[in-house]
N, C-alpha and C positions, 0 to 999 in steps of 0.2 A: 365457163364456156358450156353452152348447152348442145348436145347431139341428140339426133333423131335417128331412128331406125325406120327406113322405109318398108322393109319386109321383116316378117318375123324369122327368128332363128329357129330353124327345123332341125330337130334332134335325129341322129341317124343310129344305125346300129353300130356296135364296137368293131364289126369286121370291117378291116382295112381293104381296100382295094388299090391295085397297081401292081407294078413289077417290082420284085426285091432285087436290088443290085447292090451287093457289099452290105446288106443289112439296112439299106435305105429304099424308101418307096421313090419310084419314078414317075413322074406326071407329065402328062403332054399338055402344053398350053398354047392355043392359037387364037391370035387376035382376029376379032370379026366373026368369031363361029357364032351361030345362033343358038340360044339354049333350047334344048329338045323338049324340056318340060318345064313346069312351073318350079320344080325343086331346085332347079339349075340357077346359078347367079345370073342376072341380067346385067348388061352393060356391054363394054366393047369387046370382051372375051370371055372364055370359060376355061375351066381345067377339068380334064377327064383322065381316068386311069389311063396309061398307055396301052395296057392289054385288056382292058375290060374286067371281068370277075375275077374275085379272088380264087385261087386254086383250093379245091375240095379234096382233102384227103381222108380216107377211111382207116382208122387204126383197129386192126383186130387181134387182140392180146387178152388172154385170161388173167394177166396180172394186173391189178388196178394202178398200181405204182408207174407201171411202163406207160399205160394209157396216159396218165396224169403228165409225166415227163414229156410225152410226145405231144400232147394237147397244149401245153403252156408254152412249148418251144416253136411249133407250129403256127400258134396263134400269134406269137411274137413276131413271127416272120410274115404275118399277114394273111394267113391260109384258115380257110374254114375246116374244121375238125369234125369228123363223125366217129362215133366209138361203137365197139361191139366187144363184148366181154367172153364170145366163144365163136366158133367156126360156125355154126349154123345162123346165129344172128348176123355175122359177117356175110355171109351169102346173101341172106334176105336185103340186108341193107345196101350191098353191091348193086344187086337187081333193081332195087326201088330208087336209089339215090344216084346211081352211075356216077362215082366218084371219078376224079382226074386222075388218083393214083390209090393203090391200096397197100398200107404197111401191114404185113402179116406175119404173126407169130407162127411157129411149126409146132411146137409141143403145147398142145391144148386137149383137154378132155373132151370126150364125144366125137366131134369132128375136128380132125387135125387140119393144120396148115396146108399140108400136102394135098389133102382132098379139096379144101377151098380152093386151092390155085387150080387144080386140074378141072374142078367143075366152072370156075370161071371161064378158063380157056376153051372149054366146050360149048359154053353159051353163046348164042348168037348176039345177044345184048350186052355181054360182059366181056367177050373175048380180047377187045381191045384196050381193056383198063390196064395199065401196068401195076405189076405186082413188084413189090420189094419185100424180100423176106428179112424178118428182124427176129434172131434167134440165137439161142446159146449153142446151137449145134454148128460146129467149126470144121467138121471133117470135110474132106475133098469130095468124098461119094455124096453127101449132103448138098454140098455147093453144086456138084454135076446134075443132081435131081432137080434142084432149084432152076438150073439153066434149062434142063429138057421140059420143064414144066411150064416154061415160058416167062419166067421171072427177069426182071430187067436190072436188079440189085440185091446185094445180099450183105446186110448189116449184122455183124456179130455182137452178142451181148456179152459183156457190159459194152455199150456204145457211148459216144459223146452226144448227149441229148442237145447240148447248145448249137451243135452244127447240123441237127437233123433238117433244120428248115432250108439250109443251103443245098445241103445233099439231095432233099427232094426237088428243089428248084432247078439244080443241075441235071438231074434224071429227066424230068419234063422237058426242060429247054433241049435236051440231046434228043429225046425222042421226036419233038416237033422238027427238028432238023434231019429226021431220017436215020438216026443211030440207033435205033432199037436193037438191032441184032448185034452190032457190036457191044452194046452194054450186055447183052445175055452171054456173049462169048466171055467178057470180063469176069464174070462170075466165077467160073472155075479156072480160070486163068491166074487168079490170086490178085487181081489189080482192084478188087472192090475195096471199100472202106471197113 
């Protein structure tokens, strides 16, 4: 049997799009939708990601191994990952890239995570970017400071890297539902992961 391809196959980036639900991608398919561009399939329907673009997460940590763990597991969850090896680079990337969320280490040389969070909260263009602290500092006073600086999550190292994608997706979904203040209060109440 001989088959012909009417349109060439187009390669796409490795970045997946769509919503992660239980580790799976959710796509919406509607019959009769018209393709919006030449790159979409023609025919009686089209498939598009349920929520549009992939989540973008900025990981700021001076430990390369932590950045690697985060990058691999967030990418496996379909998220785009941007990395910074120190606080100063993290601030610059947050201002330039405007990620959906920042995973921020606290103990870094030069500019520490507390300073990064404070400057992000003070900046007009960055104040709404959610910050999740990713740190070895587990004291109640540190968690309270993270809450005061506007953090929406507090992960203590060592953490489960496999679940970080689900954690980030949960935080972002809760923020979209208007639960930012509740997330902040949960930091010092001990209900964080």
